[in-house]
C-alpha positions in Angstrom: 87.7 112.0 109.1 91.3 113.1 109.4 94.3 110.8 109.3 95.0 111.0 113.0 91.3 110.2 113.8 91.5 107.2 111.4 94.6 105.9 113.1 93.2 106.4 116.6 90.0 104.6 115.6 92.0 101.7 114.3 94.1 101.5 117.6 90.8 101.3 119.6 89.6 98.5 117.3 92.9 96.6 117.8 92.5 96.8 121.5 89.3 94.8 121.3 89.8 92.6 118.3 91.1 88.9 118.2 94.8 88.4 117.5 94.3 87.1 114.0 92.9 90.5 113.0 95.7 92.7 114.5 98.2 92.4 111.7 95.7 93.5 109.0 94.6 96.6 111.1 98.3 97.5 111.5 98.9 97.2 107.7 96.2 100.0 107.3 97.9 102.1 110.0 101.3 101.7 108.3 99.8 103.2 105.2 98.5 106.3 107.1 101.4 106.6 109.6 103.9 108.5 107.3 101.2 111.2 106.7 101.0 112.1 110.4 103.0 114.8 112.0 105.9 113.8 114.3 103.9 114.7 117.5 100.9 112.7 116.2 103.1 109.7 115.5 104.6 109.8 119.0 101.2 110.2 120.7 99.7 107.2 118.8 102.6 104.9 119.6 103.2 105.8 123.2 99.5 105.7 124.0 99.1 102.2 122.5 102.4 100.9 124.2 101.2 102.0 127.6 97.9 100.2 127.2 99.6 97.1 125.8 102.3 97.0 128.6 99.5 97.0 131.1 97.7 94.1 129.3 100.7 92.1 128.1 99.8 88.9 130.1 96.3 88.8 128.5 97.4 90.1 125.1 101.1 89.1 124.4 100.6 89.4 120.6 99.4 93.0 120.9 102.3 93.8 123.3 104.7 92.5 120.7 103.1 94.8 118.1 103.3 97.7 120.5 107.0 97.1 121.0 107.5 96.9 117.3 105.6 100.2 116.8 108.1 101.9 119.2 110.9 100.9 116.8 108.8 101.9 113.8 108.2 105.3 115.2 111.8 105.7 116.1 112.8 105.0 112.5 110.7 108.1 111.4 112.3 110.1 114.1 115.7 109.0 112.8 116.6 107.3 116.1 118.1 104.2 114.5 119.6 102.7 117.7 116.1 102.6 119.3 114.7 101.3 116.0 117.0 98.3 116.0 116.6 97.6 119.7 112.7 97.7 119.7 112.3 95.9 116.4 114.7 93.1 117.5 112.8 92.7 120.8 109.5 92.5 118.9 111.0 90.0 116.5 112.0 87.7 119.4 108.5 88.1 120.9 106.8 87.1 117.7 109.2 84.1 117.4 108.2 83.0 120.8 104.6 83.3 119.7 105.4 81.3 116.5 104.1 84.1 114.2 106.4 84.0 111.2 104.5 86.7 109.2 104.9 89.3 112.0 108.6 88.3 112.4 108.9 89.3 108.7 107.3 92.6 109.4 110.0 93.3 112.0 112.7 92.2 109.5 111.4 94.8 107.0 112.0 97.6 109.5 115.3 96.3 110.6 116.5 96.1 107.0 115.4 99.7 106.4 117.6 100.7 109.4 120.6 98.7 108.1 120.1 100.3 104.7 120.1 103.9 106.2 123.2 103.1 108.3 125.0 101.9 105.1 124.9 98.1 105.8 123.6 96.9 102.4 124.4 93.2 102.8 122.4 92.8 106.0 119.6 95.0 104.6 119.1 92.8 101.5 119.3 89.6 103.6 116.5 90.8 105.9 114.4 92.2 103.0 114.5 89.0 100.9 113.7 86.9 103.9 110.7 89.1 104.8 109.5 89.3 101.2 109.6 85.5 100.6 107.7 84.9 103.8 105.0 87.6 103.3 104.3 87.0 99.6 103.0 83.5 100.4 99.8 85.0 101.8 99.7 88.5 100.3 97.8 89.8 103.2 100.5 92.1 104.5 100.4 94.3 101.4 102.0 97.4 102.9 105.0 95.5 104.2 105.3 93.6 100.9 105.5 97.0 99.2 108.1 98.1 101.7 110.2 95.1 100.9 110.1 95.2 97.1 110.6 99.0 97.0 113.6 98.8 99.3 115.1 95.9 97.3 114.8 98.0 94.1 116.2 101.1 95.8 119.2 99.2 97.1 119.9 98.0 93.6 119.8 101.6 92.5 122.2 102.6 95.3 124.5 99.7 94.1 124.5 101.3 90.6 122.6 98.3 89.2 119.6 99.9 87.5 119.0 96.8 85.3 118.1 94.8 88.4 116.3 97.7 90.0 113.9 98.6 87.2 111.7 95.4 87.1 111.4 95.3 90.9 110.4 99.0 91.0 108.0 98.5 88.2 106.3 95.7 90.2 106.1 98.1 93.1 104.4 100.8 91.0 101.9 98.2 89.5 101.0 96.8 92.9 100.7 100.2 94.5 98.6 101.5 91.6 96.2 98.5 91.9 95.8 99.3 95.5 95.3 103.0 94.8 98.1 103.7 97.3 99.4 107.1 96.6 102.3 106.9 99.0 103.8 103.8 97.4 103.1 105.1 93.9 105.3 108.1 94.9 108.0 105.9 96.3 108.0 103.7 93.1 108.2 106.8 90.9 111.2 108.1 92.9 113.0 104.8 92.4 112.1 104.5 88.7 113.2 108.1 88.2 116.6 107.4 89.7 117.1 104.1 87.9 116.2 105.6 84.5 118.5 108.6 85.1 121.4 106.1 85.7 120.6 104.6 82.3 120.6 108.0 80.7 116.8 107.7 80.0 116.5 111.3 81.0 113.0 112.1 79.6 111.6 108.9 81.2 113.3 109.7 84.5 111.9 113.3 84.5 108.4 111.9 83.7 108.4 109.6 86.7 109.8 112.2 89.1 107.2 114.8 88.0 104.5 112.2 88.4 105.6 111.6 92.0 105.9 115.4 92.7 102.3 115.9 91.5 101.0 113.3 93.9 103.1 114.6 96.8 101.6 118.1 96.3 98.1 116.7 95.9 98.3 115.0 99.3 100.4 117.8 100.8 103.1 115.6 102.3 106.2 117.7 103.2 108.3 114.6 103.5 107.6 113.5 99.9 107.6 117.0 98.4 111.1 117.5 99.8 112.1 114.0 98.5 111.0 114.8 94.9 112.6 118.3 95.0 115.8 116.6 95.9 115.5 114.0 93.2 114.6 116.6 90.6 117.6 118.6 91.8 119.8 115.6 91.1 118.1 115.3 87.7 118.8 118.9 86.7 122.4 118.6 88.1 122.9 115.5 85.9 121.5 117.3 82.8 123.5 120.4 83.3 121.0 122.9 84.7 123.0 123.8 87.8 120.9 126.9 88.8 117.6 124.9 88.8 119.3 122.1 90.7 120.6 124.5 93.4 117.1 126.1 93.7 115.4 122.7 94.2 117.9 121.5 96.8 117.5 124.7 98.8 113.7 124.4 98.7 114.0 120.8 99.8 116.5 121.7 102.6 114.1 124.4 103.9 111.2 122.0 104.0 113.3 119.4 105.8 114.7 121.9 108.3 111.2 123.2 109.1 109.9 119.6 109.7 113.1 118.3 111.4 113.8 115.7 108.8 117.5 115.8 109.7 118.7 112.9 107.6 117.3 114.4 104.4 118.6 117.9 105.4 122.1 116.4 105.6 121.7 115.0 102.1 120.6 118.4 100.7 123.6 120.1 102.3 126.0 117.6 100.8 124.4 117.9 97.3 124.6 121.7 97.5 128.2 121.5 98.6 129.0 119.3 95.5 127.3 121.9 93.3 129.3 124.7 94.9 132.6 122.7 94.5 131.8 122.2 90.8 131.5 126.0 90.4 134.5 126.7 92.6 132.3 128.4 95.2 134.5 127.1 97.9 133.4 129.2 100.9 129.7 128.3 100.2 130.7 124.6 99.9 132.6 124.7 103.3 129.7 126.4 105.0 127.3 123.7 103.8 129.6 120.9 104.7 130.1 122.3 108.2 126.3 122.5 108.7 126.0 118.9 107.4 128.7 117.7 109.8 127.0 119.1 112.8 123.7 117.4 111.8 125.4 114.1 111.0 127.2 114.0 114.3 123.9 114.7 116.0 122.4 111.7 114.4 125.6 109.6 114.7 125.3 108.5 111.0 129.0 107.6 110.3 128.6 106.8 106.6 127.5 110.4 106.0 130.1 111.7 108.4 133.0 110.1 106.4 131.5 111.3 103.1 131.4 114.8 104.4 135.1 114.5 105.4 135.9 113.3 101.9 134.1 116.4 100.4 135.9 118.7 102.8 139.2 117.2 101.8 138.3 117.8 98.2 137.4 121.4 98.6 140.4 122.3 100.8 142.7 120.6 98.2 141.0 122.8 95.6 141.9 126.0 97.5 145.5 124.7 98.2 145.0 124.2 102.0 146.8 120.9 101.9 147.1 120.5 105.7 143.3 120.7 106.2 142.8 118.6 103.1 145.0 115.9 104.5 143.4 116.1 108.0 139.9 115.5 106.5 141.2 112.8 104.2 142.7 110.9 107.1 139.4 111.2 109.0 137.6 110.0 106.0 139.6 106.8 106.0 139.6 106.4 109.8 135.8 106.7 110.1 135.2 104.6 107.1 137.4 101.8 108.6 135.4 102.2 111.9 132.2 101.7 109.9 133.5 98.6 108.2 134.6 97.2 111.6 131.2 98.0 113.1 129.5 96.5 110.0 131.5 93.3 110.5 130.4 93.2 114.2 126.8 93.7 113.1 127.1 90.9 110.6 128.4 88.5 113.3 125.6 89.6 115.7 123.0 89.3 112.9 124.3 85.7 112.1 123.9 84.9 115.8 120.3 86.3 115.7 119.5 84.4 112.6 120.9 81.2 114.2 118.9 81.8 117.4 115.8 82.5 115.3 116.2 79.4 113.2 116.8 77.3 116.4 113.7 78.8 118.0 111.7 78.0 114.8 113.1 74.4 114.8 112.3 74.0 118.5 108.8 75.2 117.9 108.4 72.7 115.1 109.8 69.9 117.3 107.6 70.9 120.2 104.5 71.0 117.9 105.3 67.5 116.6 105.8 66.2 120.1 102.6 67.8 121.2 100.8 66.2 118.3 102.3 62.8 119.1 101.4 63.1 122.7 97.8 64.0 121.8 97.7 61.1 119.4 99.0 58.7 122.0 96.5 60.1 124.5 93.7 59.5 122.1 94.9 56.0 121.5 95.3 55.4 125.2 91.8 56.7 125.9 90.3 54.6 123.2 92.1 51.5 124.7 90.8 52.4 128.2 87.3 52.9 126.7 87.5 49.5 125.0 88.7 47.8 128.2 86.0 49.6 130.3 83.3 48.5 127.8 84.7 45.0 127.7 84.7 44.9 131.5 81.2 46.3 131.7 80.1 43.8 129.1 81.5 40.8 131.0 80.0 42.1 134.2 76.6 42.6 132.5 76.8 39.0 131.1 77.6 37.6 134.6 74.7 39.5 136.1 72.4 38.4 133.3 73.4 34.8 133.9 72.6 35.1 137.6 69.2 36.8 136.7 68.6 33.9 134.2 69.3 31.2 136.8 67.0 33.0 139.2 64.2 33.3 136.7 64.5 29.6 135.7 64.3 28.6 139.4 61.3 30.9 140.0 59.7 29.6 136.8 60.1 26.0 137.9 58.7 26.7 141.4 55.8 28.7 140.0 54.8 26.2 137.3 55.0 23.2 139.8 52.7 25.1 142.0 50.3 25.9 139.1 50.4 22.7 137.1 49.6 20.3 139.9 46.3 22.0 140.3 45.5 21.5 136.7 43.6 18.4 135.6 46.4 17.2 133.3 50.1 17.9 132.9 50.9 20.8 130.4 54.4 20.3 128.9 53.8 23.0 126.3 53.1 25.6 129.0 56.5 24.8 130.7 58.4 25.0 127.4 56.7 28.3 126.6 57.6 29.9 129.9 61.3 28.9 129.4 61.3 30.4 125.9 59.9 33.7 127.3 62.7 33.8 129.8 65.3 33.0 127.1 64.1 35.8 124.8 64.1 38.4 127.6 67.7 37.7 128.5 69.2 39.9 125.7 67.2 43.0 126.6 68.0 42.4 130.3 71.7 42.2 129.4 71.5 45.5 127.4 69.7 47.2 130.3 72.2 46.0 132.9 75.1 47.1 130.6 73.5 50.5 130.1 73.1 50.9 133.9 76.7 49.9 134.6 78.0 52.3 132.0 76.1 55.2 133.5 77.6 54.4 136.9 81.1 54.4 135.3 80.5 57.8 133.6 79.2 59.3 136.8 82.3 58.1 138.7 84.7 59.6 136.1 82.9 62.9 136.2 83.3 63.0 140.0 87.1 62.2 139.6 87.5 65.1 137.1 85.8 67.5 139.5 88.0 66.4 142.3 
C-alpha cells in the first residue's frame, strides 16, 4: 500500500471512530504526511475539511482537527499566514472542547511557524508548553518528536550547541526506538550542525552522511535537498569550496523542481556567500537577486533583510558605495520592521495565552460547579427518597393500625358467635386468635408499604414522561 493510500485509509477510519481515537490516528498521519507530494497533501486535507465542515455539529472534535490540518498543510506549502490563522482557530476550538493535549499539538505547529519567521522567543515558549503537556502521556509521539527536535534546532540557531546536543540526542534515541526514519534524519541533521559548531568535524560528517543515506533510501526530495545543503555547509566550513558549491546547486535544483521555495532561498544565499568569498561578484549578485524575488514572494522579511545585507557587502566589495549604502539602509529598515512586528506578535501572543489560561480556569471552575451541583442533587434526591420512604412508612403503619382494629372487631364478633354455641367457654381459643392477628400485622404492614411505594414510583415515571 502506498503512502497516499495509507493516509486516505486513516482518514476514512477517523470519520467513523470515537473522538478518543482521533488524535492517535492523526499522529500516524503526521508521520506519513511529509512523504506525500504537494498535490497529495492538499487533496487529503481539503477532502477531510469539507467532510468535517458538513458534520461539525455532530463531530466538533473532528472539525477542530480538520481546521488544524488546513494550517498544517499550509506550513508545508510555506503559506505561514494561513498556518497561523488556522492553527490558532483550531487551538481555540480545542480549548472550548477542553482538550489540552490537542491544544499542545496546535502549539507545536504555531511554534514552527514562529521559528521560520524568525521569532525565536515565541517559538520556544510554545514548544516548551506543548512538550511539557504531551510528555505526561507519551501518546502523541510524533508531536513530542516535533517539539524536542525544534527545541534542539533553535539552540543550534542560537549558537548554543551545548544545550542543543543532549536534546537532539534524545530525539535520535526516541526516533530510533520507534523506527521512524523521518525523525532519525531530522535528528541527524541537528546533531551534524551542532557538532560542526563545536568543531567536531568528523562526528558532524558522520551524522550528516547517515541522514543522507536514509533520505536516499526512502527517496524523499525534501530531505535529500536538506542534507545536500547541510553537507554543503560542512564542506564550506572545512575549506572544500568546490564541493560545497556543487552540493548547494544540487540542493537548489531539487528544491526548485519541487517548489520548496524557502529552502531554495537558503541555497541561493549560501551560494552567494561562497561567490563573495571568491570575489565572484557578478555570480553573487545574480544569486541574491533570485533569492530576493523568491523571498518577496513568500513575504519572509528575516530572509529579505539578510539578502539586503549580503547585497550591501558585495556592492561594497566592488566599490559601488551608493548601491551598498542603499541596501545597507534597507537592511536596517526591514530589520526594524521585523522587530516591531515581533513585538506586536509578542503582545498578541500574550493576549492569546491570557485568554487560553482564562478559558482553562473557567473550564475548571465550571467543572467544579457542575460536580457540586451533581453532588447537591444526589444529596437532595437522597433526602427526598428518605422523606418519601418515611411518609410511606407512616401511612403504611396507619393503614396497618386500621386493619388491625378491623381484624380485632371481626375476631370478637366471630368468636362470640362461635363460642356461645360451644358447651363451655374457651378462653385459650380467644387468646390464640388475637395472637394470630398480632403476628400477621408486620407482614401486612410490609405488604401495604410495598404497595404504596409501587404507586409512588409509577406516579414519578408518569411525571418524567410528561
